[in-house]
TIDREN-504985 format. One record per residue (C-alpha): x negated, y negated, z negated. Coordinates in Angstrom, 3 decimals. Each point is the difference from the previous one (the first is absolute). Layout:
BEGIN
<pakol><x>X</x><y>Y</y><z>Z</z></pakol>
...
This chain:
BEGIN
<pakol><x>-106.264</x><y>-115.267</y><z>-91.376</z></pakol>
<pakol><x>3.408</x><y>1.680</y><z>-0.292</z></pakol>
<pakol><x>0.546</x><y>2.185</y><z>-3.061</z></pakol>
<pakol><x>2.725</x><y>2.534</y><z>-0.582</z></pakol>
<pakol><x>1.784</x><y>-0.493</y><z>-3.293</z></pakol>
<pakol><x>0.350</x><y>2.994</y><z>-2.313</z></pakol>
<pakol><x>2.957</x><y>-0.263</y><z>-2.382</z></pakol>
<pakol><x>-0.283</x><y>2.339</y><z>-2.978</z></pakol>
<pakol><x>2.711</x><y>0.435</y><z>-2.615</z></pakol>
<pakol><x>-1.369</x><y>0.312</y><z>-3.545</z></pakol>
<pakol><x>3.373</x><y>0.319</y><z>-1.763</z></pakol>
<pakol><x>2.807</x><y>-2.296</y><z>-1.214</z></pakol>
<pakol><x>-0.744</x><y>-3.317</y><z>1.790</z></pakol>
<pakol><x>-3.771</x><y>0.478</y><z>0.263</z></pakol>
<pakol><x>-1.715</x><y>0.153</y><z>3.381</z></pakol>
<pakol><x>-3.517</x><y>-0.064</y><z>1.396</z></pakol>
<pakol><x>-0.435</x><y>-1.671</y><z>3.385</z></pakol>
<pakol><x>-3.236</x><y>0.766</y><z>1.779</z></pakol>
<pakol><x>-0.830</x><y>-2.145</y><z>3.023</z></pakol>
<pakol><x>-2.929</x><y>-2.400</y><z>0.363</z></pakol>
<pakol><x>0.263</x><y>-0.251</y><z>-3.812</z></pakol>
<pakol><x>1.408</x><y>2.171</y><z>-2.773</z></pakol>
<pakol><x>3.122</x><y>-1.451</y><z>-1.619</z></pakol>
<pakol><x>1.747</x><y>1.389</y><z>-3.086</z></pakol>
<pakol><x>3.573</x><y>-1.072</y><z>-0.742</z></pakol>
<pakol><x>1.832</x><y>0.293</y><z>-3.356</z></pakol>
<pakol><x>-2.244</x><y>2.739</y><z>-1.442</z></pakol>
<pakol><x>2.108</x><y>1.620</y><z>-2.708</z></pakol>
<pakol><x>-2.074</x><y>3.169</y><z>-0.335</z></pakol>
<pakol><x>-1.298</x><y>1.010</y><z>-3.440</z></pakol>
<pakol><x>3.409</x><y>0.119</y><z>-1.700</z></pakol>
<pakol><x>1.930</x><y>1.112</y><z>3.076</z></pakol>
<pakol><x>0.796</x><y>3.730</y><z>-0.195</z></pakol>
<pakol><x>0.462</x><y>0.180</y><z>3.779</z></pakol>
<pakol><x>-3.107</x><y>-1.901</y><z>1.079</z></pakol>
<pakol><x>-2.471</x><y>1.953</y><z>2.113</z></pakol>
<pakol><x>-3.062</x><y>-1.503</y><z>-1.684</z></pakol>
<pakol><x>-1.274</x><y>-2.022</y><z>-2.944</z></pakol>
<pakol><x>-1.404</x><y>-3.500</y><z>0.164</z></pakol>
<pakol><x>-3.505</x><y>1.378</y><z>-0.532</z></pakol>
<pakol><x>0.339</x><y>1.994</y><z>3.241</z></pakol>
<pakol><x>0.076</x><y>-3.242</y><z>2.001</z></pakol>
<pakol><x>-3.685</x><y>-0.657</y><z>0.645</z></pakol>
<pakol><x>0.408</x><y>-2.623</y><z>2.711</z></pakol>
<pakol><x>2.429</x><y>-2.896</y><z>0.327</z></pakol>
<pakol><x>-0.381</x><y>-3.438</y><z>1.531</z></pakol>
<pakol><x>3.325</x><y>-1.409</y><z>-1.203</z></pakol>
<pakol><x>2.637</x><y>0.963</y><z>-2.547</z></pakol>
<pakol><x>3.423</x><y>-1.535</y><z>0.678</z></pakol>
<pakol><x>2.515</x><y>-0.159</y><z>-2.854</z></pakol>
<pakol><x>3.599</x><y>-0.920</y><z>0.788</z></pakol>
<pakol><x>0.987</x><y>-0.855</y><z>-3.598</z></pakol>
<pakol><x>-0.912</x><y>0.526</y><z>-3.619</z></pakol>
<pakol><x>2.232</x><y>2.906</y><z>-0.996</z></pakol>
<pakol><x>-2.080</x><y>2.898</y><z>-1.270</z></pakol>
<pakol><x>0.879</x><y>2.361</y><z>2.832</z></pakol>
<pakol><x>-1.481</x><y>-2.476</y><z>2.519</z></pakol>
<pakol><x>-2.759</x><y>-1.858</y><z>-1.845</z></pakol>
<pakol><x>-0.949</x><y>3.489</y><z>-1.148</z></pakol>
<pakol><x>-3.737</x><y>0.664</y><z>0.208</z></pakol>
<pakol><x>-0.837</x><y>-2.943</y><z>2.220</z></pakol>
<pakol><x>-2.401</x><y>-1.619</y><z>-2.475</z></pakol>
<pakol><x>-1.912</x><y>3.244</y><z>-0.521</z></pakol>
<pakol><x>-0.353</x><y>0.516</y><z>3.744</z></pakol>
<pakol><x>-1.209</x><y>-3.566</y><z>0.527</z></pakol>
<pakol><x>-2.590</x><y>0.403</y><z>-2.753</z></pakol>
<pakol><x>-1.193</x><y>3.342</y><z>1.358</z></pakol>
<pakol><x>-0.238</x><y>-1.028</y><z>3.651</z></pakol>
<pakol><x>-0.470</x><y>-3.769</y><z>0.027</z></pakol>
<pakol><x>3.238</x><y>-0.395</y><z>1.987</z></pakol>
<pakol><x>1.780</x><y>-3.337</y><z>0.262</z></pakol>
<pakol><x>3.208</x><y>-0.165</y><z>-2.046</z></pakol>
<pakol><x>2.808</x><y>-1.516</y><z>2.117</z></pakol>
<pakol><x>3.362</x><y>-1.080</y><z>-1.355</z></pakol>
<pakol><x>2.224</x><y>-2.925</y><z>-0.813</z></pakol>
<pakol><x>-1.951</x><y>-2.821</y><z>-1.656</z></pakol>
<pakol><x>1.128</x><y>0.626</y><z>-3.588</z></pakol>
<pakol><x>-0.915</x><y>3.675</y><z>0.220</z></pakol>
<pakol><x>-3.514</x><y>-0.825</y><z>1.180</z></pakol>
<pakol><x>-0.400</x><y>-2.197</y><z>-3.102</z></pakol>
<pakol><x>0.852</x><y>3.066</y><z>-2.074</z></pakol>
<pakol><x>-2.586</x><y>2.029</y><z>1.927</z></pakol>
<pakol><x>-2.627</x><y>-2.674</y><z>-0.632</z></pakol>
<pakol><x>0.797</x><y>-0.026</y><z>-3.723</z></pakol>
<pakol><x>-0.636</x><y>3.747</y><z>0.044</z></pakol>
<pakol><x>-3.409</x><y>-0.140</y><z>1.585</z></pakol>
<pakol><x>0.700</x><y>-0.004</y><z>3.740</z></pakol>
<pakol><x>-2.193</x><y>-2.630</y><z>1.624</z></pakol>
<pakol><x>0.986</x><y>0.506</y><z>3.646</z></pakol>
<pakol><x>3.632</x><y>-1.014</y><z>0.456</z></pakol>
<pakol><x>2.127</x><y>-1.568</y><z>2.719</z></pakol>
<pakol><x>3.219</x><y>-1.599</y><z>-1.187</z></pakol>
<pakol><x>2.847</x><y>-0.818</y><z>2.352</z></pakol>
<pakol><x>3.707</x><y>-0.770</y><z>0.110</z></pakol>
<pakol><x>3.034</x><y>0.776</y><z>2.132</z></pakol>
<pakol><x>-0.459</x><y>-0.716</y><z>3.734</z></pakol>
<pakol><x>-3.707</x><y>-0.676</y><z>-0.484</z></pakol>
<pakol><x>-2.645</x><y>1.855</y><z>2.002</z></pakol>
<pakol><x>-3.604</x><y>0.668</y><z>-0.941</z></pakol>
<pakol><x>-2.771</x><y>1.704</y><z>1.952</z></pakol>
<pakol><x>-2.626</x><y>2.215</y><z>-1.615</z></pakol>
<pakol><x>-2.709</x><y>1.482</y><z>2.219</z></pakol>
<pakol><x>2.265</x><y>-0.044</y><z>3.046</z></pakol>
<pakol><x>3.071</x><y>1.390</y><z>-1.795</z></pakol>
<pakol><x>2.971</x><y>-2.379</y><z>0.000</z></pakol>
<pakol><x>2.340</x><y>0.332</y><z>-2.974</z></pakol>
<pakol><x>3.312</x><y>-1.839</y><z>-0.199</z></pakol>
<pakol><x>2.060</x><y>-0.155</y><z>-3.182</z></pakol>
<pakol><x>3.713</x><y>0.410</y><z>0.655</z></pakol>
<pakol><x>3.133</x><y>-0.147</y><z>-2.095</z></pakol>
<pakol><x>1.087</x><y>2.892</y><z>-2.213</z></pakol>
<pakol><x>3.243</x><y>0.027</y><z>-1.985</z></pakol>
<pakol><x>-0.828</x><y>1.505</y><z>-3.367</z></pakol>
<pakol><x>-0.316</x><y>-0.971</y><z>-3.666</z></pakol>
<pakol><x>-2.730</x><y>-2.231</y><z>-1.423</z></pakol>
<pakol><x>-3.235</x><y>1.488</y><z>-1.282</z></pakol>
<pakol><x>0.640</x><y>-0.787</y><z>-3.641</z></pakol>
<pakol><x>-2.317</x><y>2.718</y><z>-1.320</z></pakol>
<pakol><x>-3.112</x><y>-1.733</y><z>1.366</z></pakol>
<pakol><x>-1.037</x><y>-3.152</y><z>-1.875</z></pakol>
<pakol><x>-3.202</x><y>-1.999</y><z>0.226</z></pakol>
<pakol><x>-1.480</x><y>-2.025</y><z>-2.860</z></pakol>
<pakol><x>1.852</x><y>-3.102</y><z>1.101</z></pakol>
<pakol><x>3.335</x><y>1.747</y><z>-0.437</z></pakol>
<pakol><x>0.824</x><y>0.131</y><z>3.703</z></pakol>
<pakol><x>1.981</x><y>2.916</y><z>1.356</z></pakol>
<pakol><x>-1.539</x><y>2.299</y><z>2.590</z></pakol>
<pakol><x>1.718</x><y>-1.922</y><z>2.798</z></pakol>
<pakol><x>2.732</x><y>1.005</y><z>2.405</z></pakol>
<pakol><x>-0.028</x><y>3.387</y><z>1.750</z></pakol>
<pakol><x>-1.139</x><y>-0.018</y><z>3.633</z></pakol>
<pakol><x>-0.464</x><y>2.314</y><z>2.941</z></pakol>
<pakol><x>-2.930</x><y>0.031</y><z>2.392</z></pakol>
<pakol><x>-0.478</x><y>0.066</y><z>3.751</z></pakol>
<pakol><x>-3.512</x><y>1.286</y><z>0.709</z></pakol>
<pakol><x>-1.470</x><y>-0.521</y><z>3.465</z></pakol>
<pakol><x>-3.214</x><y>1.341</y><z>1.453</z></pakol>
<pakol><x>-0.258</x><y>-1.037</y><z>3.635</z></pakol>
<pakol><x>3.190</x><y>1.113</y><z>1.731</z></pakol>
<pakol><x>1.101</x><y>2.361</y><z>-2.804</z></pakol>
<pakol><x>2.462</x><y>-1.237</y><z>-2.625</z></pakol>
<pakol><x>1.409</x><y>1.734</y><z>-3.095</z></pakol>
<pakol><x>2.704</x><y>-1.401</y><z>-2.287</z></pakol>
<pakol><x>-0.039</x><y>1.155</y><z>-3.638</z></pakol>
<pakol><x>3.182</x><y>-1.371</y><z>-1.516</z></pakol>
<pakol><x>-0.906</x><y>0.511</y><z>-3.649</z></pakol>
<pakol><x>3.010</x><y>0.484</y><z>-2.232</z></pakol>
<pakol><x>2.941</x><y>-1.689</y><z>1.650</z></pakol>
<pakol><x>3.661</x><y>0.062</y><z>0.723</z></pakol>
<pakol><x>1.374</x><y>-0.521</y><z>3.470</z></pakol>
<pakol><x>0.063</x><y>-3.597</y><z>1.263</z></pakol>
<pakol><x>0.924</x><y>-1.257</y><z>3.432</z></pakol>
<pakol><x>-3.179</x><y>-2.055</y><z>0.426</z></pakol>
<pakol><x>-1.785</x><y>3.291</y><z>0.615</z></pakol>
<pakol><x>1.051</x><y>-0.719</y><z>3.562</z></pakol>
<pakol><x>-2.392</x><y>-2.968</y><z>-0.051</z></pakol>
<pakol><x>-2.816</x><y>2.242</y><z>-1.241</z></pakol>
<pakol><x>0.646</x><y>2.227</y><z>3.004</z></pakol>
<pakol><x>0.156</x><y>-2.903</y><z>2.439</z></pakol>
<pakol><x>-3.027</x><y>-1.857</y><z>-1.342</z></pakol>
<pakol><x>-2.428</x><y>2.831</y><z>-0.712</z></pakol>
<pakol><x>1.347</x><y>2.971</y><z>1.985</z></pakol>
<pakol><x>-1.267</x><y>2.695</y><z>-2.387</z></pakol>
<pakol><x>-0.715</x><y>3.333</y><z>1.675</z></pakol>
<pakol><x>0.638</x><y>1.766</y><z>-3.310</z></pakol>
<pakol><x>2.264</x><y>-0.960</y><z>-2.906</z></pakol>
<pakol><x>-0.488</x><y>1.550</y><z>-3.443</z></pakol>
<pakol><x>3.387</x><y>-0.275</y><z>-1.738</z></pakol>
<pakol><x>1.317</x><y>1.061</y><z>-3.419</z></pakol>
<pakol><x>2.996</x><y>2.327</y><z>-0.081</z></pakol>
<pakol><x>0.285</x><y>0.888</y><z>-3.693</z></pakol>
<pakol><x>3.057</x><y>-2.180</y><z>-0.711</z></pakol>
<pakol><x>0.723</x><y>-1.192</y><z>-3.569</z></pakol>
<pakol><x>-3.052</x><y>-2.331</y><z>0.035</z></pakol>
<pakol><x>-0.319</x><y>-0.487</y><z>3.784</z></pakol>
<pakol><x>1.798</x><y>0.748</y><z>3.240</z></pakol>
<pakol><x>1.432</x><y>3.440</y><z>0.531</z></pakol>
<pakol><x>-0.062</x><y>1.975</y><z>3.269</z></pakol>
<pakol><x>3.014</x><y>-1.751</y><z>1.545</z></pakol>
<pakol><x>-1.331</x><y>-3.478</y><z>-0.734</z></pakol>
<pakol><x>-3.429</x><y>1.040</y><z>1.299</z></pakol>
<pakol><x>1.590</x><y>1.035</y><z>3.294</z></pakol>
<pakol><x>1.352</x><y>-3.542</y><z>0.397</z></pakol>
<pakol><x>-3.454</x><y>-1.340</y><z>-0.843</z></pakol>
<pakol><x>-1.300</x><y>2.169</y><z>2.836</z></pakol>
<pakol><x>2.635</x><y>-1.528</y><z>2.282</z></pakol>
<pakol><x>-1.182</x><y>-3.503</y><z>-0.866</z></pakol>
<pakol><x>-3.715</x><y>0.786</y><z>0.218</z></pakol>
<pakol><x>0.059</x><y>2.069</y><z>3.214</z></pakol>
<pakol><x>-3.156</x><y>1.844</y><z>-1.007</z></pakol>
<pakol><x>-0.769</x><y>3.148</y><z>1.942</z></pakol>
<pakol><x>-0.848</x><y>1.940</y><z>-3.170</z></pakol>
<pakol><x>1.641</x><y>-0.142</y><z>-3.432</z></pakol>
<pakol><x>-1.613</x><y>1.680</y><z>-3.008</z></pakol>
<pakol><x>2.168</x><y>0.416</y><z>-3.122</z></pakol>
<pakol><x>-1.649</x><y>-0.659</y><z>-3.372</z></pakol>
<pakol><x>0.857</x><y>-0.670</y><z>-3.658</z></pakol>
<pakol><x>2.172</x><y>3.086</y><z>-0.507</z></pakol>
<pakol><x>-0.091</x><y>3.327</y><z>-1.900</z></pakol>
<pakol><x>-2.773</x><y>-1.138</y><z>-2.339</z></pakol>
<pakol><x>2.487</x><y>0.222</y><z>-2.879</z></pakol>
<pakol><x>3.553</x><y>1.361</y><z>-0.256</z></pakol>
<pakol><x>1.359</x><y>-3.570</y><z>-0.044</z></pakol>
<pakol><x>-1.013</x><y>-0.534</y><z>3.640</z></pakol>
<pakol><x>0.814</x><y>3.460</y><z>1.343</z></pakol>
<pakol><x>0.897</x><y>-0.177</y><z>3.695</z></pakol>
<pakol><x>-0.031</x><y>2.216</y><z>3.080</z></pakol>
<pakol><x>-2.112</x><y>-1.774</y><z>2.634</z></pakol>
<pakol><x>1.809</x><y>1.906</y><z>2.733</z></pakol>
<pakol><x>3.006</x><y>-2.196</y><z>-0.775</z></pakol>
<pakol><x>-1.986</x><y>-2.890</y><z>1.421</z></pakol>
<pakol><x>-0.406</x><y>1.947</y><z>3.233</z></pakol>
<pakol><x>3.765</x><y>0.543</y><z>0.151</z></pakol>
<pakol><x>0.783</x><y>-3.689</y><z>-0.522</z></pakol>
<pakol><x>-2.603</x><y>-0.980</y><z>2.618</z></pakol>
<pakol><x>1.657</x><y>2.405</y><z>2.433</z></pakol>
<pakol><x>3.460</x><y>-1.447</y><z>-0.725</z></pakol>
<pakol><x>-1.319</x><y>-3.466</y><z>0.853</z></pakol>
<pakol><x>-1.483</x><y>1.382</y><z>3.247</z></pakol>
<pakol><x>-3.380</x><y>-1.543</y><z>-0.695</z></pakol>
<pakol><x>-3.098</x><y>0.762</y><z>2.032</z></pakol>
<pakol><x>-1.955</x><y>0.614</y><z>-3.200</z></pakol>
<pakol><x>-1.922</x><y>3.010</y><z>-1.287</z></pakol>
<pakol><x>0.260</x><y>0.811</y><z>-3.703</z></pakol>
<pakol><x>-3.207</x><y>1.567</y><z>-1.303</z></pakol>
<pakol><x>0.548</x><y>1.780</y><z>-3.304</z></pakol>
<pakol><x>-3.371</x><y>0.333</y><z>-1.698</z></pakol>
<pakol><x>-1.053</x><y>2.001</y><z>-3.025</z></pakol>
<pakol><x>-2.784</x><y>-1.463</y><z>-2.148</z></pakol>
<pakol><x>-3.232</x><y>0.651</y><z>1.874</z></pakol>
<pakol><x>1.620</x><y>-0.003</y><z>3.456</z></pakol>
<pakol><x>-1.096</x><y>-2.505</y><z>2.606</z></pakol>
<pakol><x>0.431</x><y>-1.008</y><z>3.624</z></pakol>
<pakol><x>-1.684</x><y>-2.430</y><z>2.385</z></pakol>
<pakol><x>1.211</x><y>-2.771</y><z>2.254</z></pakol>
């Protein structure tokens, strides 16, 4: 059976993908002034993917897993942290690894960002390296980069996994800005780019239309979808 994939922006870097399963990514909701919902509003989730342990990405993932019975997915060290905090269903992974959960293929890919030093398990391990995710359901593929700077191996992500949609940060300071994200789009060759991780706080204030301008300068055959929290589209 072929499912459409609904991609809903929840604010900051948080998304809900609805296809054959319901997938929540980086759910920073309760303390996010621009989020369109609270964690308690999510009544159904099959998987919660967390790119790294910083508070604006780990967010309310544990609460959502406890409320819904969703599987917590992240780099191995972060799943140990989830287990220590009462999450029994976890799937740990590492960069370039792929797992499959109920027909959904999830590949962990590189992200250039700082270490997750604010997440520690009882053994004193850090929360592991940051990662991005490529999520595939049948022929549909979405790349959520997590927090990252620009790196040229994004071209390999495009060549290997051919994501239809790329969710890219543009806030600068802590991640790529709009210009760098346009080069990421060039490497990835995704048909749709969705900017994220901007305007949540004054420190990451950006105009997402700048990304459109840089994409146009590079003459890319790519659509930039600027979403407000609560907006969605389907592929």
